[in-house]
C-alpha positions in Angstrom: 54.8 104.4 149.3 54.7 100.7 148.3 56.1 99.8 145.0 53.7 99.2 142.1 54.7 95.9 140.4 54.2 95.6 136.7 54.8 92.7 134.2 57.9 93.3 132.0 57.7 92.4 128.4 59.7 89.4 127.4 60.0 87.9 130.9 58.0 85.2 132.7 54.5 86.0 133.9 55.6 85.9 137.5 58.1 88.7 137.0 57.3 91.9 138.8 59.1 95.1 139.4 58.4 98.7 140.0 59.0 100.5 136.7 61.0 103.3 138.3 63.2 100.8 140.1 63.7 98.8 136.9 64.8 102.0 135.1 67.2 102.8 138.0 68.7 99.3 137.9 69.2 99.4 134.1 70.9 102.8 134.4 73.2 101.6 137.2 74.1 98.1 135.8 76.7 99.2 133.1 78.9 100.8 135.7 79.1 97.8 138.0 82.1 95.4 138.0 80.3 92.7 140.0 77.1 90.8 139.5 75.8 91.8 142.9 75.7 95.5 143.8 73.8 98.0 146.0 71.7 100.9 144.9 69.8 103.6 146.8 66.2 103.9 145.6 64.1 106.5 147.5 64.8 105.9 151.2 65.7 102.2 150.7 69.1 100.6 150.4 68.7 97.7 148.0 70.8 94.8 146.7 70.6 93.9 143.0 71.8 90.4 142.1 72.2 89.1 138.6 72.7 85.3 138.3 76.3 84.4 137.5 76.8 81.5 135.0 79.6 80.2 137.1 79.3 76.5 137.3 79.6 74.2 134.3 79.2 70.5 134.1 82.7 69.6 135.0 82.7 71.7 138.2 79.4 70.2 139.2 80.8 66.7 138.4 83.8 67.4 140.6 81.7 68.5 143.5 79.4 65.5 143.1 82.4 63.2 143.1 84.0 64.9 146.1 80.9 64.9 148.3 80.1 61.3 147.2 83.5 60.2 148.5 83.2 62.2 151.7 79.8 60.7 152.7 80.2 57.3 151.1 77.0 57.8 149.2 76.4 57.8 145.4 75.0 61.3 144.9 73.4 62.4 141.6 75.2 65.2 139.7 71.9 67.2 139.6 72.3 68.0 143.3 75.3 70.2 142.4 74.0 71.9 139.2 72.7 75.4 139.6 69.4 76.2 137.9 69.8 77.9 134.5 70.5 81.7 135.0 67.0 82.6 133.7 65.4 80.3 136.3 67.7 81.0 139.2 66.2 84.3 140.4 62.8 82.8 140.8 64.3 79.7 142.4 66.1 81.9 145.0 62.9 84.0 145.6 60.9 80.9 146.2 63.5 79.5 148.7 63.5 82.8 150.6 59.7 82.6 150.8 59.9 79.0 152.2 62.5 79.9 154.8 60.5 83.0 155.9 57.6 80.7 156.7 59.9 78.9 159.1 60.7 82.2 160.8 64.3 82.1 159.5 65.7 85.7 159.1 66.1 86.2 155.4 66.1 89.3 153.1 62.9 90.9 151.9 62.4 90.2 148.2 61.6 93.6 146.6 61.4 92.5 143.0 62.2 89.5 140.8 62.6 89.1 137.1 64.3 86.5 134.9 67.3 88.8 134.7 67.8 89.8 138.3 66.4 89.7 141.9 66.2 92.7 144.2 66.5 92.3 147.9 66.4 94.6 150.9 70.0 95.4 152.1 70.4 93.6 155.5 73.2 94.5 157.7 76.9 93.5 157.9 78.5 90.2 157.1 79.3 88.0 160.1 82.6 87.4 158.4 83.4 91.1 158.8 82.4 91.1 162.5 84.9 88.3 163.1 87.6 89.7 160.8 87.6 93.3 162.0 86.4 92.8 165.6 83.2 94.8 165.2 82.1 93.3 168.6 83.6 91.7 171.7 84.7 88.1 171.5 81.8 87.1 173.7 79.3 88.8 171.5 80.8 87.3 168.3 80.5 83.9 169.9 76.8 84.6 170.7 76.3 85.6 167.0 78.0 82.6 165.6 76.1 80.3 167.9 72.8 82.1 167.0 73.6 81.3 163.3 74.3 77.6 164.2 70.9 77.5 166.0 69.1 78.9 163.0 70.8 76.4 160.7 69.8 73.6 163.1 66.2 75.0 163.1 66.2 75.0 159.3 67.4 71.4 159.2 64.9 70.2 161.8 62.2 71.6 159.6 63.3 69.7 156.4 64.9 72.9 155.0 68.4 73.7 154.0 70.6 76.6 153.0 73.1 75.3 150.4 76.0 77.7 151.2 75.9 78.8 154.9 79.5 80.1 155.0 80.1 83.1 157.3 80.2 85.4 154.3 76.5 84.5 153.6 75.4 85.2 157.2 74.5 88.8 158.0 74.1 90.7 161.3 71.1 92.9 161.2 70.9 96.4 162.7 68.9 95.0 165.6 71.6 92.4 166.3 69.8 89.4 164.9 71.4 86.9 162.5 70.1 86.6 158.9 71.0 84.3 156.0 71.6 85.3 152.3 72.4 83.6 149.0 70.1 80.7 148.2 71.1 79.8 144.7 72.3 76.3 145.5 69.8 73.6 144.4 70.1 70.5 146.7 66.7 69.2 145.9 68.2 66.0 144.5 69.8 65.0 147.8 68.2 63.1 150.6 67.6 65.6 153.4 70.2 64.1 155.7 72.8 64.7 153.0 71.6 68.3 152.6 72.2 68.8 156.3 75.6 67.2 156.1 76.6 69.4 153.1 75.4 72.5 155.0 77.2 71.8 158.3 80.4 71.0 156.5 80.2 74.3 154.6 79.5 76.1 157.8 82.3 74.7 159.9 84.8 74.6 157.1 84.5 78.3 156.4 84.4 79.2 160.0 87.3 77.2 161.5 89.9 78.6 159.0 88.6 81.9 157.5 89.4 82.8 153.9 91.4 85.9 155.1 94.6 85.6 157.1 93.8 84.4 160.6 94.6 81.8 163.2 92.2 78.9 163.2 89.0 79.7 165.1 88.8 76.3 166.8 87.1 77.3 170.1 84.5 79.4 168.2 83.7 76.6 165.8 83.4 74.0 168.5 81.0 76.3 170.4 78.9 76.6 167.2 78.9 72.8 166.6 77.8 72.2 170.2 74.9 74.6 169.8 73.9 73.0 166.5 74.0 69.5 168.0 71.9 70.6 171.0 69.0 71.4 168.6 69.4 69.1 165.7 71.4 66.2 167.1 74.7 64.8 165.8 73.4 62.8 162.9 74.4 65.2 160.0 78.0 65.4 161.4 78.2 61.6 161.9 77.9 61.2 158.2 81.4 62.7 157.9 83.1 59.6 159.2 84.4 58.7 155.8 85.5 62.4 155.4 87.4 62.1 158.6 89.3 59.0 157.3 90.4 61.0 154.2 91.3 64.0 156.3 93.3 61.8 158.7 95.4 60.4 155.8 96.0 63.9 154.5 96.8 65.2 157.9 99.6 62.6 158.3 101.2 63.8 155.1 100.8 67.6 155.8 101.5 67.9 159.5 105.3 67.4 159.3 105.6 70.6 157.3 104.3 72.6 160.3 103.7 76.3 159.8 104.7 76.2 156.2 101.4 74.8 155.1 98.7 77.2 153.6 95.1 77.8 154.7 93.6 74.8 153.0 96.1 72.4 154.5 95.6 74.0 157.9 91.8 73.5 157.5 92.4 69.8 156.9 94.4 69.5 160.1 92.1 71.3 162.4 88.9 69.9 160.9 90.4 66.4 161.3 91.2 67.0 164.9 87.7 68.4 165.7 85.9 65.6 163.9 88.0 63.0 165.6 87.0 64.4 169.0 83.3 64.5 168.0 83.2 61.0 166.5 85.0 59.5 169.4 82.6 61.2 171.9 79.6 59.8 169.9 81.1 56.3 169.9 81.5 56.2 166.1 85.3 55.8 166.2 
């Protein structure tokens, strides 16, 4: 039976949620340790997400300065400031709706209020497929390349993700790839900069995972090639300045060999991959 949506007192007029579902969420919320959790409601597995007030002005300023340096563009701080918590749920719901129109696989929005958004649970994280070997190496490469294709399709249609790390990419039960987590507000950036921000997030999280692992260089290069085949190299070519910073950092880090941590390893392998790409495209 479809949910009956009703307006909740004290929330925006666009808020809608089934009253039984709302009651179940309010009952479950006090026991949760995280701002995102799953609940069973009827025969549906749902994800409840409360907006986290996790990025203040100084963090947004730091990200703006960092990305401005990387791309050699003066980028406004507004591009890295999240919507206020009471607006963020509707912002994310609207972004999901926009991407759905582009035939991008995204979660179904079940309910949205100023306090939380409820989404259909959708599969297993791509990160877990890679980490725990839930599929063969060949299948994992196909899944990662499929994600790169969808990201390229998004970009080719003037859309963006905002945080397309492998932890925000899901593998559905039917084997298709889907994206989650659309809180980032990059509306203040020119579209090419959104694309560059996205692809840097994607390859940076993939090439050196956040768990203990050897760098996934071949897998990342395969994904980049698939992305370029659809979108072209332009978003990656904006990282020429970033490469120069990485190259300087790499000279300082590499003598320490295996004693460096994940972040330093990411600098080394990203630098080498970008150097190869930029030379091939005649930029270096």
